[in-house]
MOPAC internal coordinates of N, CA, C and O (Angstrom, degrees):
PM7 1SCF
backbone

  N    0.0000 0     0.00 0     0.00 0    0    0    0
  C    1.5003 1     0.00 0     0.00 0    1    0    0
  C    1.5109 1   107.47 1     0.00 0    2    1    0
  O    1.2310 1   118.99 1   132.30 1    3    2    1
  N    1.3175 1   119.52 1   -47.70 1    3    2    1
  C    1.4530 1   119.50 1  -176.37 1    5    3    2
  C    1.5518 1   111.23 1   -69.68 1    6    5    3
  O    1.2310 1   120.04 1   147.46 1    7    6    5
  N    1.3706 1   117.53 1   -32.54 1    7    6    5
  C    1.4645 1   120.43 1   179.47 1    9    7    6
  C    1.5855 1   106.23 1   -65.56 1   10    9    7
  O    1.2310 1   121.20 1   133.77 1   11   10    9
  N    1.3224 1   115.31 1   -46.23 1   11   10    9
  C    1.4842 1   115.70 1   179.06 1   13   11   10
  C    1.4938 1   113.85 1   -57.81 1   14   13   11
  O    1.2310 1   121.11 1   142.19 1   15   14   13
  N    1.3608 1   115.49 1   -37.81 1   15   14   13
  C    1.4393 1   120.07 1   179.78 1   17   15   14
  C    1.5006 1   111.46 1   -63.49 1   18   17   15
  O    1.2310 1   122.10 1   138.78 1   19   18   17
  N    1.3441 1   113.58 1   -41.22 1   19   18   17
  C    1.4174 1   120.50 1  -176.02 1   21   19   18
  C    1.5520 1   111.86 1   -64.82 1   22   21   19
  O    1.2310 1   122.36 1   131.36 1   23   22   21
  N    1.3732 1   113.09 1   -48.64 1   23   22   21
  C    1.4593 1   120.32 1   177.05 1   25   23   22
  C    1.5243 1   112.82 1   -58.19 1   26   25   23
  O    1.2310 1   121.89 1   143.10 1   27   26   25
  N    1.3204 1   113.98 1   -36.90 1   27   26   25
  C    1.4812 1   122.04 1   175.92 1   29   27   26
  C    1.4988 1   108.25 1   -59.85 1   30   29   27
  O    1.2310 1   121.24 1   132.27 1   31   30   29
  N    1.3391 1   115.24 1   -47.73 1   31   30   29
  C    1.4912 1   120.76 1   179.61 1   33   31   30
  C    1.4937 1   112.21 1   -60.72 1   34   33   31
  O    1.2310 1   119.97 1   144.07 1   35   34   33
  N    1.3063 1   117.66 1   -35.93 1   35   34   33
  C    1.4803 1   119.23 1  -177.52 1   37   35   34
  C    1.4996 1   107.96 1   -66.63 1   38   37   35
  O    1.2310 1   119.11 1   130.94 1   39   38   37
  N    1.3188 1   119.30 1   -49.06 1   39   38   37
  C    1.4749 1   124.30 1   174.87 1   41   39   38
  C    1.5152 1   110.87 1   -54.73 1   42   41   39
  O    1.2310 1   121.33 1   135.67 1   43   42   41
  N    1.2719 1   115.06 1   -44.33 1   43   42   41
  C    1.5222 1   120.45 1  -179.03 1   45   43   42
  C    1.5199 1   110.35 1   -62.31 1   46   45   43
  O    1.2310 1   120.39 1   137.69 1   47   46   45
  N    1.3661 1   116.86 1   -42.31 1   47   46   45
  C    1.4166 1   120.41 1   177.74 1   49   47   46
  C    1.5494 1   110.83 1   -63.60 1   50   49   47
  O    1.2310 1   118.66 1   137.34 1   51   50   49
  N    1.2615 1   120.15 1   -42.66 1   51   50   49
  C    1.4643 1   123.63 1   179.81 1   53   51   50
  C    1.5305 1   109.84 1   -61.44 1   54   53   51
  O    1.2310 1   120.71 1   133.44 1   55   54   53
  N    1.3425 1   116.24 1   -46.56 1   55   54   53
  C    1.5041 1   120.59 1   179.32 1   57   55   54
  C    1.4983 1   108.41 1   -64.18 1   58   57   55
  O    1.2310 1   120.62 1   139.91 1   59   58   57
  N    1.3194 1   116.42 1   -40.09 1   59   58   57
  C    1.4816 1   117.77 1   176.60 1   61   59   58
  C    1.4512 1   114.70 1   -59.47 1   62   61   59
  O    1.2310 1   120.91 1   134.98 1   63   62   61
  N    1.3509 1   115.87 1   -45.02 1   63   62   61
  C    1.4488 1   121.88 1  -177.52 1   65   63   62
  C    1.5900 1   108.98 1   -60.99 1   66   65   63
  O    1.2310 1   121.25 1   137.61 1   67   66   65
  N    1.3072 1   115.22 1   -42.39 1   67   66   65
  C    1.4967 1   122.02 1  -178.24 1   69   67   66
  C    1.5503 1   105.90 1   -60.50 1   70   69   67
  O    1.2310 1   119.03 1   132.38 1   71   70   69
  N    1.3015 1   119.45 1   -47.62 1   71   70   69
  C    1.4324 1   123.54 1  -178.64 1   73   71   70
  C    1.5892 1   111.23 1   -60.05 1   74   73   71
  O    1.2310 1   122.65 1   135.86 1   75   74   73
  N    1.3181 1   112.52 1   -44.14 1   75   74   73
  C    1.4347 1   115.39 1   177.32 1   77   75   74
  C    1.5167 1   114.06 1   -61.28 1   78   77   75
  O    1.2310 1   120.14 1   135.08 1   79   78   77
  N    1.2551 1   117.33 1   -44.92 1   79   78   77
  C    1.4927 1   123.95 1   178.76 1   81   79   78
  C    1.4966 1   110.00 1   -59.88 1   82   81   79
  O    1.2310 1   121.03 1   132.64 1   83   82   81
  N    1.3415 1   115.64 1   -47.36 1   83   82   81
  C    1.4584 1   117.96 1   177.10 1   85   83   82
  C    1.4306 1   113.89 1   -60.34 1   86   85   83
  O    1.2310 1   118.91 1   138.90 1   87   86   85
  N    1.3398 1   119.69 1   -41.10 1   87   86   85
  C    1.4341 1   123.66 1   179.05 1   89   87   86
  C    1.5665 1   111.33 1   -64.80 1   90   89   87
  O    1.2310 1   121.22 1   145.27 1   91   90   89
  N    1.3324 1   115.28 1   -34.73 1   91   90   89
  C    1.4717 1   118.31 1  -175.72 1   93   91   90
  C    1.5143 1   107.31 1   -73.33 1   94   93   91
  O    1.2310 1   119.64 1   153.97 1   95   94   93
  N    1.3604 1   118.29 1   -26.03 1   95   94   93
  C    1.4380 1   119.90 1   179.77 1   97   95   94
  C    1.4816 1   114.27 1   -85.39 1   98   97   95
  O    1.2310 1   119.50 1   162.43 1   99   98   97
  N    1.3048 1   118.56 1   -17.57 1   99   98   97
  C    1.4486 1   120.97 1   176.49 1  101   99   98
  C    1.4813 1   109.24 1   -81.42 1  102  101   99
  O    1.2310 1   118.50 1   -18.97 1  103  102  101
  N    1.3758 1   120.46 1   161.03 1  103  102  101
  C    1.4009 1   121.23 1   177.91 1  105  103  102
  C    1.5706 1   110.55 1   -63.94 1  106  105  103
  O    1.2310 1   120.43 1   -34.40 1  107  106  105
  N    1.3034 1   116.78 1   145.60 1  107  106  105
  C    1.4751 1   120.04 1  -176.04 1  109  107  106
  C    1.5421 1   110.97 1   -81.88 1  110  109  107
  O    1.2310 1   121.33 1  -106.73 1  111  110  109
  N    1.2470 1   115.05 1    73.27 1  111  110  109
  C    1.5079 1   121.40 1   173.00 1  113  111  110
  C    1.5426 1   107.40 1   -75.14 1  114  113  111
  O    1.2310 1   120.48 1   -22.91 1  115  114  113
  N    1.2787 1   116.69 1   157.09 1  115  114  113
  C    1.4802 1   120.06 1   176.02 1  117  115  114
  C    1.5686 1   111.77 1   -53.32 1  118  117  115
  O    1.2310 1   120.42 1   143.76 1  119  118  117
  N    1.2899 1   116.80 1   -36.24 1  119  118  117
  C    1.4653 1   121.04 1  -179.40 1  121  119  118
  C    1.5568 1   107.89 1   -62.24 1  122  121  119
  O    1.2310 1   119.10 1   130.34 1  123  122  121
  N    1.3073 1   119.32 1   -49.66 1  123  122  121
  C    1.4364 1   122.37 1  -174.66 1  125  123  122
  C    1.5006 1   108.16 1   -66.96 1  126  125  123
  O    1.2310 1   118.90 1   141.61 1  127  126  125
  N    1.3590 1   119.71 1   -38.39 1  127  126  125
  C    1.4097 1   122.05 1  -179.79 1  129  127  126
  C    1.4846 1   113.50 1   -63.06 1  130  129  127
  O    1.2310 1   121.74 1   138.30 1  131  130  129
  N    1.4374 1   114.28 1   -41.70 1  131  130  129
  C    1.4216 1   120.88 1   178.97 1  133  131  130
  C    1.5351 1   108.56 1   -67.74 1  134  133  131
  O    1.2310 1   119.68 1   140.89 1  135  134  133
  N    1.2752 1   118.22 1   -39.11 1  135  134  133
  C    1.4446 1   121.30 1   176.69 1  137  135  134
  C    1.4784 1   113.10 1   -65.85 1  138  137  135
  O    1.2310 1   119.22 1   144.17 1  139  138  137
  N    1.3009 1   119.10 1   -35.83 1  139  138  137
  C    1.4646 1   124.92 1  -176.82 1  141  139  138
  C    1.5587 1   105.41 1   -71.63 1  142  141  139
  O    1.2310 1   120.41 1   139.84 1  143  142  141
  N    1.3138 1   116.83 1   -40.16 1  143  142  141
  C    1.5035 1   118.73 1   177.94 1  145  143  142
  C    1.5634 1   113.18 1   -65.51 1  146  145  143
  O    1.2310 1   120.97 1   147.48 1  147  146  145
  N    1.3117 1   115.75 1   -32.52 1  147  146  145
  C    1.4331 1   121.23 1  -179.86 1  149  147  146
  C    1.5350 1   106.24 1   -70.13 1  150  149  147
  O    1.2310 1   118.95 1   138.20 1  151  150  149
  N    1.3103 1   119.61 1   -41.80 1  151  150  149
  C    1.4255 1   124.61 1  -179.91 1  153  151  150
  C    1.5258 1   108.70 1   -62.25 1  154  153  151
  O    1.2310 1   121.15 1   135.15 1  155  154  153
  N    1.3210 1   115.40 1   -44.85 1  155  154  153
  C    1.4083 1   118.85 1   178.51 1  157  155  154
  C    1.5245 1   115.01 1   -59.84 1  158  157  155
  O    1.2310 1   121.40 1   140.01 1  159  158  157
  N    1.3450 1   114.92 1   -39.99 1  159  158  157
  C    1.4569 1   119.15 1   175.71 1  161  159  158
  C    1.5391 1   114.10 1   -60.77 1  162  161  159
  O    1.2310 1   122.80 1   139.34 1  163  162  161
  N    1.3277 1   112.24 1   -40.66 1  163  162  161
  C    1.4928 1   120.56 1   179.78 1  165  163  162
  C    1.6204 1   105.86 1   -62.90 1  166  165  163
  O    1.2310 1   121.88 1   135.41 1  167  166  165
  N    1.3305 1   114.00 1   -44.59 1  167  166  165
  C    1.4528 1   117.55 1   178.94 1  169  167  166
  C    1.4887 1   113.41 1   -58.34 1  170  169  167
  O    1.2310 1   120.22 1   134.61 1  171  170  169
  N    1.3458 1   117.19 1   -45.39 1  171  170  169
  C    1.4688 1   123.28 1  -179.89 1  173  171  170
  C    1.5387 1   107.82 1   -63.19 1  174  173  171
  O    1.2310 1   120.30 1   138.03 1  175  174  173
  N    1.2348 1   117.04 1   -41.97 1  175  174  173
  C    1.5173 1   120.96 1   179.07 1  177  175  174
  C    1.5200 1   111.36 1   -62.37 1  178  177  175
  O    1.2310 1   122.30 1   138.99 1  179  178  177
  N    1.3305 1   113.21 1   -41.01 1  179  178  177
  C    1.5042 1   118.03 1  -179.18 1  181  179  178
  C    1.5660 1   109.80 1   -67.02 1  182  181  179
  O    1.2310 1   120.77 1   139.80 1  183  182  181
  N    1.2807 1   116.13 1   -40.20 1  183  182  181
  C    1.5449 1   119.81 1   177.31 1  185  183  182
  C    1.4612 1   110.03 1   -64.76 1  186  185  183
  O    1.2310 1   118.86 1   131.95 1  187  186  185
  N    1.3320 1   119.79 1   -48.05 1  187  186  185
  C    1.4612 1   121.39 1   174.76 1  189  187  186
  C    1.4987 1   115.07 1   -56.94 1  190  189  187
  O    1.2310 1   119.80 1   137.47 1  191  190  189
  N    1.3517 1   117.99 1   -42.53 1  191  190  189
  C    1.4716 1   118.42 1  -179.00 1  193  191  190
  C    1.4954 1   109.87 1   -71.21 1  194  193  191
  O    1.2310 1   118.54 1   153.87 1  195  194  193
  N    1.3164 1   120.39 1   -26.13 1  195  194  193
  C    1.4935 1   124.08 1   175.62 1  197  195  194
  C    1.4657 1   109.32 1   -66.99 1  198  197  195
  O    1.2310 1   121.02 1   135.40 1  199  198  197
  N    1.4307 1   115.66 1   -44.60 1  199  198  197
  C    1.4606 1   117.11 1  -176.81 1  201  199  198
  C    1.5980 1   108.76 1   -68.72 1  202  201  199
  O    1.2310 1   120.36 1   140.31 1  203  202  201
  N    1.2881 1   116.92 1   -39.69 1  203  202  201
  C    1.5086 1   120.73 1   175.33 1  205  203  202
  C    1.5141 1   108.64 1   -57.75 1  206  205  203
  O    1.2310 1   120.26 1   133.91 1  207  206  205
  N    1.2915 1   117.11 1   -46.09 1  207  206  205
  C    1.5441 1   120.51 1  -176.62 1  209  207  206
  C    1.5342 1   107.33 1   -64.21 1  210  209  207
  O    1.2310 1   119.61 1   141.56 1  211  210  209
  N    1.3120 1   118.35 1   -38.44 1  211  210  209
  C    1.4386 1   121.41 1  -178.00 1  213  211  210
  C    1.5275 1   110.30 1   -65.72 1  214  213  211
  O    1.2310 1   120.51 1   138.64 1  215  214  213
  N    1.3093 1   116.63 1   -41.36 1  215  214  213
  C    1.4466 1   122.49 1   179.30 1  217  215  214
  C    1.5984 1   109.87 1   -65.15 1  218  217  215
  O    1.2310 1   122.92 1   140.85 1  219  218  217
  N    1.3105 1   112.02 1   -39.15 1  219  218  217
  C    1.4866 1   117.62 1   178.15 1  221  219  218
  C    1.4740 1   112.35 1   -62.17 1  222  221  219
  O    1.2310 1   119.37 1   147.32 1  223  222  221
  N    1.3901 1   118.80 1   -32.68 1  223  222  221
  C    1.4873 1   120.43 1  -176.61 1  225  223  222
  C    1.5498 1   107.51 1   -80.69 1  226  225  223
  O    1.2310 1   118.39 1   155.06 1  227  226  225
  N    1.3382 1   120.68 1   -24.94 1  227  226  225
  C    1.4032 1   119.71 1  -176.88 1  229  227  226
  C    1.4847 1   113.91 1   -68.50 1  230  229  227
  O    1.2310 1   120.10 1   180.00 1  231  230  229

């Protein structure tokens, strides 16, 4: 179960990185900036939830 979750996260990270690069290459319209900030918030949330999950396993 945990291994599946981790491999899922790796794929998610790769997809995330591609999205960020694509957004960086497009012109910085307010829409893209807003979208980028939303993505960043999701990223922060994911990292925090991983830390919490790690603490729960210890």
